[in-house]
N, C-alpha and C positions, 0 to 999 in steps of 0.2 A: 456779235450775233452768233458766230458758230459755238461760242462757248455757251451762251443761253440756251440755243437750240439742245446741245449736249445736256446740258443740265435738266431740261425738261424731259427728254427721253430717258435719262436715268430715273426721273422721278417717276415717269409713266411705268417703267419697269419695275421699279420699287412697288408700286401701287399695285400693279398688276400681281407681283408677287405674294404680296400681303394678302390680296384679295384671294389667291390661291389657296394659299396656307389657312386662311379663315374656312375657307369652303371644305377643305379636308378636316380641318379641325371639327367642323359642323357635323360631316359625314360620320367620322368617328363616334362621336357625341351619339348621333343618331342610330348607328350602325351596334354601339353598346346598348342601347335601350329597347331594341326589337327582340321579338321572341325568335325570329327565323334565323338560323345559321347564314354568317356571310363569311367567304373564302375569297381572298384575293392574292392572285399568284402573280408573280413576276419571274420569266423564265422558267426554270423546273423546279422551283421551291414557292411555298406558301409564303407571302408577303405581310399579311395581315389577315387575322381571325377575330371575331368578334367571341364575346362570352357565351353566346347561345351554340357557337360551333363546340365550344368545351364541353357544354351540359350535353349535346346530342352526342357526340362522338367519344366521351369519356377521356380524351387527351388533354393535358393541359395545353395552354397556349405556346408554351416554349416548345413540346414535343409536336404541335402541329406545324409550327413554322420550320421545323426540319426535314418536313415531308411535303409531297405534291399531293394534292387534292386526289388524284386518282388512285394514290395507293389506298386510300379508303376504301375503294370499291370491292365489293363482293367479287368472286372469282366468276360467277356466271355473267358478270356485266364487264369484264376485261375487253371482251372484243368491242364493245361501243367506244372504247376509249381512242382509237384511231377516227373513227367516224366523228366524235365530238371535237376531236381536235381538229379536222378538217372543216366542220361547220364555224367553230368559233374562229377562225381567221376573220372571216369577211361579215358573218351575219350573228343574229342572237338565236341560241336554241335552247329548246326546253325539252325535257326528259323527265322519267322517271327512274330513278337507280337505287340499287340496294348497297348499302354500305356495312360493313364489320365496325362494330365500336369495341373500345379497347378491351372490352369484358367479353367479346365473342358474340356479343348478340346482334343478329340483323336488324337493321333499321332501313326503312324506306324512306327516301327524299324525292321530291319534287324540285328539279333545279333549273335554274335559268342562267345560260351562259351569255355573257356579253363583254365588248371590249371597252376599256374606259381607261384615263389617266389618272392616276394616283402617285403621289409622292413624285411626281414629275415624269413618270415612266409610262409606256403603254403595258397594261396590265390586263389580267383576265378575271372578270368579276364572275364570281358562282353564287347565287343567293338562291337559299335553299328553303324549304317548307317541310316538316316533318309529316309525313302522312303515313306514317307505322302503323296507326290504330285503324285506317280505314283498310288499308291492303289487307292486314289480319281478318278484319270484317268481311271484305270481300273472299278472301281465300277460305274463311268458315262457311260463306253461304254457298260457294261452289263446291266445297266436300258435303255439306248437306244434301246439295242436288244430285251426289252420286252415291248417297249412302243410304241403306236400309235404316230405318228408325229404330225397328227392334232389335236387330242382331248386330248391328255396326259393320255388316260386310257391305260389300258394293251392290247398289240396283240393277234394275235393268238397263238402266241409261249406260252406267259403267260398264256393264258385260258387253254393250254394243259397241263403245268406245275401245275396249280392249281387244275385242275380236277384229275390229276394224284395223286398229294399228299392227297387231299380229299378222293378219291375211298380208298386208301391205310389206311387212318386215319380211316376210317367208318370201313372196315375189321378188324382194329383193336380192335375199341370200341363199335362198333355195333350201332353207333349214326348216324341218317340221316345227309344228306346234300341235298340242293336243288339246282337247274340250271334254272334260268329266261334266255330265249332267247327274246329279243326284236327286232323290225324290224321297223325302222322309217316309218310311212305311207307315202305315195305320195311324196317321196323324188325328183323323176325324175320330177314330175309336178312341183314341187318348183323350182328345177334348171330351167326349161324352163319358168316360169313365171316370175321368179326374178332373175334369172341367178345363177351362181355357186358361187358365194361369199355368196350369201345368203343361198345356199344350204350347204357350208362349216359351215356358222355360225348356221345352223339349228341343225348340227350334233353336233357342240360344246356346242350349249344350251343343247341338251339333256344328252351330256356327263356331263355336270355340276348338271343336276338334279340327275343324278345316284352317282356321287361323294358327292353331299350334303347327301344323303339320304342312302348312304351305310354305314354299321357299320365299324369300324376299323378291323374287321376280315374279311370282305367280299371283293371279287376280281371282280371290274368291268373293262369290255374289249370291246375293238371293234375289230371285227374280220373279217369284212367284209366292202362294201361299206356303207350301211346302217343298218348293223347287228351289234347288241350287246349283250354281254353275260354277266351276274351276277352270281358268286359263292356264295351261302351262307352256310357257315359250321353251323353245329347244328342247323337246320331248319326243320320242318315238312312240309308238303303239304299245311296246313291252314296257317301257318304261312307265307311261300312263296306267297301265293295268296294274303295275305295282303299288303306284301311288292309291289306286282305288283299293287294293287290298290292304294297305296300310290304314286307310280309312275305317274299312271293315273291321280291322283286327282292333283298333282304337276303341271302337263303339261297343266291340264285344268284352273289352276289358273294363268299362265302364260300370261302375258298382252302384249308380244311383236309380234310383224307380221312378218310372218305368222304365225297362229296358228299352233300348232304341236299336232299329236295324235302318238299313237304308239301302235302295237300289240305284246303282250306278251304271250310265252308260257311256261310252267310250268313243269318242271320233277323233281322227288325226286328218291335219292337212299336211300333203294335197290329198293322200290316198281316200281319203272318206269324203271330200268334197273340195272345190275350190272358192266356194262362197261363204260367207256367214252362215246364210239360210241352208245349204245344204251340209254343211257340218251341225247344225243343230238338229236338223233333221235326222241326219243319221245317229247321232248320240242319243236322239229320245226313242228312236226306235230300238235300239238295244236296251235302254233304262225300262220300256216297258215289257219288252220280253223277259227281263230279270225280274220286274214287279210281279206279273203274274205267277210266276215260280213262288216268290215270297208269300203271296197272299194265300197260296194252299195251305201253308203251314200255320197262318198267322191267326184262325179262328180259333183253334185249341189253345193258343197262349191267353188270349184275350177271354176266353171264358173262364179259364182260372183265375185271371185277375179280376173280373168280374165278380166270381163268388167271394173271391178274398174281398174285395170293397163291400159287398153285401154282409159279410159277415162282421166287419169292422164297425160297420155303419157310417163309413167314410167316405166323402166325395171330394176330392179336390186335395186330400193330402199329399204331403211330397215329403218322403224321408230317404235316409241313406240305408240302402239294402245290407245287411249285415250277413257274412257267409258263415 
């Protein structure tokens, strides 16, 4: 009897082992057939990946099996590793993460992490779904929500966001920042003399000046018809006025017709105000003081332009001015 019992136990164990091998073979067959990447880790290395993982990451299976899944994560997401490691000890976790493919391209994956037994050992399963196109579409929509469609600069919403960030930053650091409010002079007369197409092109020309002469940390926006604002972090009042002077000089050097001029008001945190509203009000007051001075000289300029248009019989022409 003992021998018979032992024989039955061996038989059951063999049967169980065969069943396990069969299940794992079925799993591999299924994993290779699906479009979603599968990553199975044992210890600090990947133990199994499917073909979809190779396609999404750009690495070969052999290269992936020499890596850890977390090696694929974009640097922006490295701080999540410890949190995910803690979660995956006992629970299933689900996250959206960004990885870097072998080509350097960033891709977004929605991942689900679970503990499983694989090849006879406790393993970590990361099943993934490539959501790169959805994330790119979301990012594009977010960008459109804060972008002026004509000039490509930020819009009023972007201005408010940037001002809020800078006020809070300056409260923490004690460092100043500046706001430039700019108004394109005589836009209505440009529209009347040359047509709205040229008026729109004038706005884009000025937007290009701001785009070129702003630093990477600055935020240039168009928040009204002919009204623009630039947020200058880490900028004093004297530095802001130099920036405004460079903008004036660049417009003066522009050879396109019609010639453009701009009125600019400056406000600096915290001297000009401690809130977004106070800063905009201070810059606006200075802007319109300058604008009233510019308009004293504008009628003569536009009278000459009107005579030139009437002689040529053209309205809406847009040409290079040749010296």
